[in-house]
C-alpha positions in Angstrom: 41.9 -75.9 4.6 40.2 -79.7 5.2 37.7 -79.4 8.3 38.6 -81.8 11.5 35.5 -84.3 11.6 33.3 -83.7 14.9 34.9 -85.5 18.1 33.2 -88.8 18.6 32.8 -89.8 22.2 33.8 -93.7 21.9 31.6 -96.0 24.4 35.0 -97.6 25.7 33.1 -99.4 28.6 30.7 -100.8 26.1 33.7 -101.8 24.0 35.4 -103.6 27.0 32.5 -105.3 28.1 31.9 -106.8 24.7 35.1 -107.9 24.1 35.5 -109.0 27.6 32.1 -111.3 27.5 33.3 -112.7 24.0 36.6 -114.0 25.9 35.3 -114.8 29.0 32.2 -117.2 27.2 34.8 -118.7 24.9 36.6 -119.9 28.2 33.2 -121.3 29.7 32.8 -118.6 32.0 29.4 -117.2 32.7 28.9 -113.5 32.1 26.8 -110.8 33.9 26.3 -107.0 32.4 25.0 -104.1 34.4 23.9 -106.5 37.3 21.5 -104.5 39.7 22.7 -105.0 43.0 20.3 -102.4 45.2 17.0 -101.1 45.1 18.7 -97.4 44.3 20.0 -97.1 40.7 23.6 -99.3 41.5 24.5 -101.6 39.1 28.1 -103.6 38.6 29.4 -102.9 35.1 30.7 -106.6 34.6 30.8 -109.9 36.3 32.3 -113.4 35.4 31.3 -116.7 37.2 32.8 -119.8 36.9 30.5 -122.6 36.0 30.0 -125.2 38.9 30.2 -128.0 36.3 33.5 -126.9 34.7 36.7 -128.1 35.5 38.9 -124.9 34.2 42.5 -126.0 32.6 45.0 -124.4 31.0 43.7 -121.2 31.6 46.3 -118.3 30.8 46.7 -115.3 33.4 44.8 -113.4 34.2 42.0 -115.7 33.8 43.8 -118.4 35.9 43.2 -116.1 38.8 39.5 -115.7 38.8 37.2 -116.7 41.5 33.9 -118.3 41.5 32.7 -114.5 41.5 34.6 -111.9 39.7 33.4 -108.1 39.7 34.9 -105.9 37.8 35.3 -102.5 37.6 36.9 -100.8 34.5 37.6 -97.5 33.8 38.3 -96.1 30.1 41.3 -94.5 29.0 39.8 -90.9 29.5 38.9 -91.8 33.3 40.9 -92.6 36.7 40.5 -95.0 39.3 40.0 -92.9 42.2 39.7 -93.7 46.2 36.0 -93.5 45.7 36.1 -96.4 43.2 37.8 -98.6 45.8 35.0 -97.9 48.2 32.4 -98.6 45.6 34.1 -101.6 44.2 34.2 -103.0 47.9 30.4 -102.2 47.9 29.6 -103.7 44.8 31.1 -107.1 46.8 29.2 -106.8 49.7 25.9 -106.2 48.1 26.3 -108.6 45.7 27.2 -111.7 48.4 24.2 -110.3 50.4 22.0 -110.7 47.0 23.3 -114.1 46.4 23.5 -115.0 49.8 27.0 -115.7 49.4 28.4 -116.2 53.2 32.4 -116.4 52.3 34.1 -113.6 50.8 37.2 -115.0 49.6 34.6 -116.2 47.0 34.2 -112.7 45.2 37.2 -111.4 43.7 37.0 -107.8 43.3 38.9 -106.2 40.1 40.4 -103.0 39.2 41.0 -102.3 35.6 42.1 -99.1 34.7 44.9 -97.0 32.6 45.7 -94.6 35.5 45.3 -95.0 39.2 45.8 -91.8 41.4 47.5 -90.8 44.3 44.5 -90.5 46.8 43.5 -94.1 45.9 47.1 -95.2 46.7 46.6 -93.7 50.1 43.2 -95.1 50.0 44.9 -99.1 50.0 47.7 -98.2 52.3 44.8 -96.7 54.8 42.8 -99.8 54.3 45.8 -102.1 55.1 45.6 -103.2 51.3 49.0 -104.6 50.6 49.5 -105.5 46.8 52.0 -108.0 45.6 53.2 -108.2 42.1 52.0 -111.0 39.9 53.2 -109.8 36.8 54.1 -106.2 35.3 51.3 -104.2 35.8 49.4 -106.8 37.9 48.6 -107.2 41.3 47.0 -109.1 44.2 45.8 -108.4 47.5 42.9 -108.4 50.1 40.4 -105.6 50.3 38.2 -105.8 53.3 38.1 -109.7 53.4 37.9 -110.0 49.2 40.7 -111.3 47.0 41.6 -108.1 45.4 43.3 -107.6 41.8 44.7 -104.6 40.2 45.5 -104.4 36.4 47.2 -101.2 35.1 46.6 -101.0 31.4 49.7 -99.3 30.6 52.0 -101.6 32.1 50.7 -105.0 31.3 53.3 -107.1 29.4 52.7 -107.0 25.6 52.1 -111.0 25.5 48.9 -113.0 23.8 46.7 -113.3 26.9 46.9 -109.7 27.7 46.1 -108.4 24.3 42.7 -107.8 24.8 43.4 -105.7 27.9 45.6 -103.0 25.6 42.7 -102.4 23.2 41.9 -100.2 26.2 45.3 -99.1 27.4 46.4 -95.2 27.3 49.8 -96.9 26.0 49.9 -95.7 22.5 52.8 -97.9 21.6 51.1 -101.1 22.6 47.9 -100.3 20.6 49.9 -99.6 17.9 51.8 -103.0 18.2 48.4 -104.7 18.9 47.3 -103.5 15.3 50.3 -104.3 14.0 50.4 -107.7 15.2 46.6 -108.1 13.7 47.5 -107.0 10.4 50.7 -109.6 10.5 48.7 -112.5 12.2 44.7 -112.0 12.2 44.0 -115.2 14.1 45.3 -113.9 17.3 42.7 -111.2 17.5 39.7 -113.2 16.2 37.7 -112.6 19.3 38.1 -108.3 19.0 38.8 -108.1 15.4 36.5 -105.4 14.9 37.3 -103.4 17.6 41.0 -103.6 16.3 39.7 -102.4 12.9 38.3 -99.4 14.7 41.3 -98.5 16.5 43.5 -99.0 13.3 41.0 -96.6 11.6 41.2 -94.3 14.3 44.8 -94.4 14.2 44.7 -93.6 10.5 42.6 -90.9 10.6 45.0 -89.4 13.0 47.5 -89.4 10.8 45.7 -88.2 7.7 44.4 -85.3 9.6 47.5 -84.3 11.1 49.1 -84.2 7.4 45.7 -83.0 5.7 46.4 -85.5 2.8 44.2 -88.0 0.8 44.5 -91.9 1.8 45.8 -93.0 -1.2 48.3 -89.6 -1.2 49.4 -91.3 2.0 50.3 -94.5 0.6 47.0 -96.3 1.6 47.1 -100.0 0.4 44.0 -99.7 -1.6 44.0 -103.5 -2.5 44.5 -104.7 1.7 42.0 -102.3 2.3 39.6 -103.7 -0.3 40.2 -107.4 1.1 39.8 -105.9 5.0 36.4 -104.4 4.1 35.1 -107.0 1.3 36.7 -110.1 2.3 35.5 -113.1 4.5 34.7 -113.2 7.1 35.0 -109.6 8.3 33.7 -107.8 5.3 30.5 -109.7 5.0 29.4 -108.7 8.7 30.5 -104.8 8.1 28.5 -104.8 4.6 25.5 -106.5 6.1 25.6 -103.8 9.0 25.9 -100.8 7.4 24.2 -101.6 4.0 21.7 -99.3 4.4 24.3 -96.4 5.1 26.7 -97.7 2.3 23.3 -97.4 -0.2 22.3 -94.0 1.0 25.6 -92.8 1.0 26.3 -93.5 -2.9 23.0 -92.5 -3.8 20.1 -94.1 -6.1 21.8 -92.2 -9.1 25.1 -93.0 -8.6 24.0 -96.5 -7.9 22.1 -96.7 -11.4 24.8 -95.3 -13.3 27.4 -97.7 -11.8 25.3 -101.1 -12.6 23.7 -99.5 -15.6 20.3 -99.3 -16.6 20.0 -102.6 -19.2 21.9 -104.8 -16.1 18.9 -103.4 -13.5 16.4 -104.1 -16.1 17.4 -107.2 -16.8 17.9 -108.5 -13.3 14.4 -107.0 -12.2 13.1 -109.2 -15.3 14.5 -112.1 -14.1 13.2 -111.7 -10.6 9.9 -110.8 -11.4 9.0 -111.9 -14.7 7.5 -109.8 -17.6 4.0 -109.9 -16.4 4.9 -108.5 -12.8 7.3 -106.2 -14.1 4.9 -104.8 -16.2 2.2 -104.6 -13.5 4.9 -102.5 -11.4 5.4 -100.4 -14.2 1.7 -99.5 -14.6 1.4 -99.1 -10.6 4.5 -96.5 -10.4 3.1 -94.8 -13.2 0.0 -94.6 -11.5 1.4 -92.8 -8.5 
């Protein structure tokens, strides 16, 4: 029986930050990551800032609700948003306001983004007098300690283009699969996060193969489609450049020489180095 590969711990926070940074930068927002707000090790994961000299027009949800400053607390699909996180998010807003000398709390919005919110969190909202009103499915707003407050339940967000990047990090596997299918049908809709989509596609495909314990091509894998995905422009070039060392090591020198042929390699070296330099190289290697 085939052995299951070791479980890989996925860095969901890093994925979320890099996707949101690409999207928000493209919409002309400033982004700060891991912003230190106190002498003790206390860092805000992600902050989106409006540029003062930019007039923001035609922004879709949720970006149309972005304030001058947006402090975002994200919980991965393996984590929960609990009552302590609500406390911490409000503290982040206060400390950021002190550090940046922002007197008015209404200029700083707090965002809670998660696939699961605990019952204790709900009780804490009620105790703090935080009343949420619905903006859209899974998207709510209110006031928390004087700060505009937004809650995004990733599992419940509508399956619309403006929310696609958030579905990448949802526990709602149905929407995740729909997102991967959408990317295959219309690659342009995910141009800001295509690498993350490929990762999810690979993860889903591996789960199916491991469950059935079969070879990818026995499972009906589209070989030509995979070749286009892995070696075509522009994604293939990025992947090859990033992982070429690993690819070479995986194949091994003997396999590469065997595939290319000794005559072809020798001719390529001769064309690149010239006969004199090639002979000098051979003499030096022979001496070693």
